[in-house]
C-alpha positions in Angstrom: 71.9 73.3 107.2 75.3 72.2 105.5 76.3 74.8 102.6 76.0 71.6 100.2 72.4 71.4 101.0 72.3 75.4 100.8 74.2 75.6 97.3 71.9 72.9 95.7 69.1 74.3 96.8 69.9 77.6 95.2 71.3 75.6 92.2 67.4 74.1 91.9 65.8 77.3 91.2 68.5 78.6 88.8 68.2 75.4 86.6 64.8 74.3 85.0 62.4 73.3 85.7 62.9 75.3 88.7 63.5 78.5 87.2 60.6 77.9 84.5 58.2 77.4 87.6 59.4 80.6 89.1 58.7 82.3 85.6 55.8 81.1 85.7 54.5 81.9 89.2 55.5 85.5 88.5 53.5 85.3 85.3 50.1 84.2 87.5 51.0 87.2 89.9 51.0 89.3 87.6 47.8 88.6 85.6 45.8 90.7 87.7 47.3 94.1 87.4 49.7 93.3 84.3 47.8 91.1 82.1 49.8 91.3 79.2 53.2 90.9 80.8 52.0 88.0 82.3 50.9 86.3 79.4 54.3 86.7 78.4 55.9 85.2 81.2 53.4 82.1 81.3 53.9 81.4 77.5 57.9 81.9 77.5 57.9 79.3 80.6 55.6 77.1 78.6 57.9 77.2 75.8 61.0 76.9 78.0 59.5 74.0 79.2 59.2 72.2 76.0 62.4 73.2 74.4 64.3 72.0 77.3 62.5 68.6 77.5 63.1 67.9 74.0 66.2 65.6 73.7 66.9 67.1 70.4 67.8 70.4 72.5 68.9 68.7 75.6 71.7 67.1 73.8 72.3 69.9 71.6 73.2 72.1 74.6 75.2 69.1 76.6 77.4 68.9 73.2 78.3 72.5 73.4 80.2 72.0 76.5 82.1 68.9 74.9 85.6 68.4 74.1 85.9 67.0 70.4 86.4 63.2 70.9 90.0 62.4 70.9 92.2 59.4 72.2 93.9 60.4 75.5 96.8 58.0 75.0 97.9 60.2 72.1 99.3 62.6 74.4 102.3 62.5 76.5 101.3 60.1 79.4 100.2 60.9 82.6 101.2 59.6 86.0 98.1 58.4 87.2 94.3 58.2 86.5 91.6 60.3 88.5 88.0 59.1 88.6 85.2 61.7 89.7 81.9 60.3 91.6 78.8 60.8 89.8 76.7 59.9 92.2 75.7 57.2 94.4 72.6 54.4 94.7 72.3 54.4 98.2 71.1 51.3 100.3 70.0 49.1 97.4 67.9 46.1 98.8 69.3 44.2 96.0 72.9 44.6 96.9 72.1 44.1 100.8 71.8 47.7 101.6 75.3 48.6 101.0 75.7 51.9 99.4 77.1 51.3 95.9 77.6 53.7 92.5 74.7 55.0 90.6 74.6 54.6 86.9 76.7 57.7 86.1 79.3 56.8 88.2 79.4 52.9 86.7 79.8 54.4 83.4 82.8 56.6 84.1 84.3 53.3 86.4 83.7 51.1 83.3 85.8 53.9 81.4 88.5 54.0 84.1 88.8 50.2 83.8 89.4 50.4 80.1 92.2 53.4 80.6 93.7 51.1 83.4 94.1 48.1 80.9 95.7 50.2 78.1 98.0 52.1 80.2 98.7 50.2 83.7 98.7 53.5 85.6 97.2 53.7 89.5 94.0 54.7 90.0 92.7 57.4 92.3 88.7 57.6 93.0 87.5 61.0 94.4 84.0 61.7 96.0 82.7 62.4 99.6 79.4 61.5 101.7 78.0 65.5 101.6 74.4 63.9 102.1 75.6 62.3 105.6 75.7 58.7 104.5 78.4 56.2 106.4 79.8 55.3 102.8 81.7 57.8 100.7 81.2 57.8 97.1 85.0 56.9 97.1 84.7 53.7 99.0 81.8 52.6 97.0 84.0 53.6 93.5 86.7 51.2 95.3 84.6 48.4 95.7 83.1 48.4 92.4 86.3 48.7 90.4 87.7 46.2 92.4 85.4 43.5 92.8 83.4 43.8 89.5 85.9 45.4 87.1 89.0 43.4 88.7 90.8 46.8 88.8 93.2 47.8 91.6 92.5 51.2 93.2 96.0 52.9 95.1 94.1 56.1 96.4 90.5 57.0 97.8 89.6 60.7 98.3 86.4 60.6 100.2 86.0 63.8 101.8 84.9 66.4 99.0 81.7 67.6 98.3 81.8 69.3 94.9 84.1 69.0 92.1 86.5 72.0 93.3 86.9 69.9 96.5 88.0 66.7 94.3 90.5 68.6 92.8 92.0 70.0 95.5 91.9 66.9 97.6 93.3 65.1 95.0 96.2 66.9 94.5 96.9 66.9 98.0 96.9 63.2 97.9 98.7 63.0 94.8 101.3 65.7 95.0 102.8 63.7 98.1 103.5 60.7 95.8 104.8 63.1 93.0 102.3 62.9 90.9 100.8 66.3 88.9 100.3 64.7 85.6 97.0 62.5 85.5 94.3 61.2 83.1 91.1 62.8 84.3 87.6 60.4 83.9 84.4 61.9 83.8 81.3 62.7 81.7 82.1 64.8 78.2 80.0 67.3 79.7 81.2 67.7 83.0 85.3 67.9 81.7 85.4 71.5 80.8 84.3 72.2 84.8 86.5 69.4 86.0 89.7 70.2 83.7 89.5 74.0 84.8 89.4 73.6 88.4 92.3 70.5 88.5 94.2 72.8 86.4 93.6 75.5 88.9 94.8 72.9 91.8 98.0 72.5 90.2 97.3 69.7 88.1 98.5 68.9 84.2 95.4 67.5 82.9 95.1 65.1 79.7 91.1 64.8 79.2 89.7 61.2 79.3 86.0 62.0 78.7 83.3 59.3 78.8 79.7 59.4 77.3 79.3 61.6 74.9 76.3 63.5 74.3 75.8 62.1 70.8 72.6 61.4 68.7 72.8 58.7 66.4 70.1 59.9 63.9 67.2 62.9 64.3 64.1 62.1 64.0 60.6 63.8 65.1 60.4 61.8 68.7 63.7 64.0 69.5 61.1 67.2 69.5 58.8 65.7 71.2 59.2 66.3 75.3 60.4 63.7 77.4 61.4 63.7 81.4 65.2 62.4 80.5 65.8 65.0 78.3 64.5 67.6 81.2 67.5 66.6 83.2 70.1 66.5 80.3 69.1 70.2 80.4 69.1 70.8 84.1 72.4 69.3 84.0 74.0 72.0 81.0 72.5 74.9 82.8 74.1 73.2 86.1 77.3 72.9 84.7 77.6 76.3 83.1 76.5 78.1 86.6 79.1 76.0 88.0 81.9 77.0 85.5 81.1 80.6 85.8 81.1 80.7 89.4 84.2 78.9 90.0 85.9 81.3 87.1 84.4 84.4 89.2 86.2 83.1 92.7 89.1 82.9 90.9 89.2 86.0 89.4 88.2 87.6 93.0 90.8 85.4 94.4 
């Protein structure tokens, strides 16, 4: 079993709904001999499921990770644009079965193309294929940028399996070209973890976040459970756990 599968399996039980299911199971096990604590565990699991399933809580949590909106072009210019992959759409029948980017990666590519038109800086796309598929994320990103956004890609980094590996492998590629200052394109909620590991790898980073988790107008519907909101809450926990883990590894090293 690959380390990628092991890592993601552990993470699945540390984030909602996995952690809430574990709490509910623990509550059920305790109901026989310790009914009071068992009921408390079950109540907390259900309450947590409700809260983390609301758009209000999910977007609020992600918002705590996001940097303040700022124009990256107001910072001293970078030498290149690095775009991080956010997932693939595997074997899509409508595209002839050839892997392409998913919706999250597409959002990042759109902003990277916009940034390229404004700066003219060369682009590196980063993302591997830890699931064992024949096409890496970087290859799918390159094809999408060049064929659909008419934006050239100078370098592809297709061997990484996570954000930390994105940073180290991208540095190896760009350092050889004398490039150490980059515009880093990813989701706003992913920026703290990404910026940290890219700086640790040796880059001077100009954050270029996209897809901020803003709510245009609060309504009562934002307090009702929604499956998409639970996914966003899970993403928040994923980012926090990942950032803590990276900082811990750095401190131990």
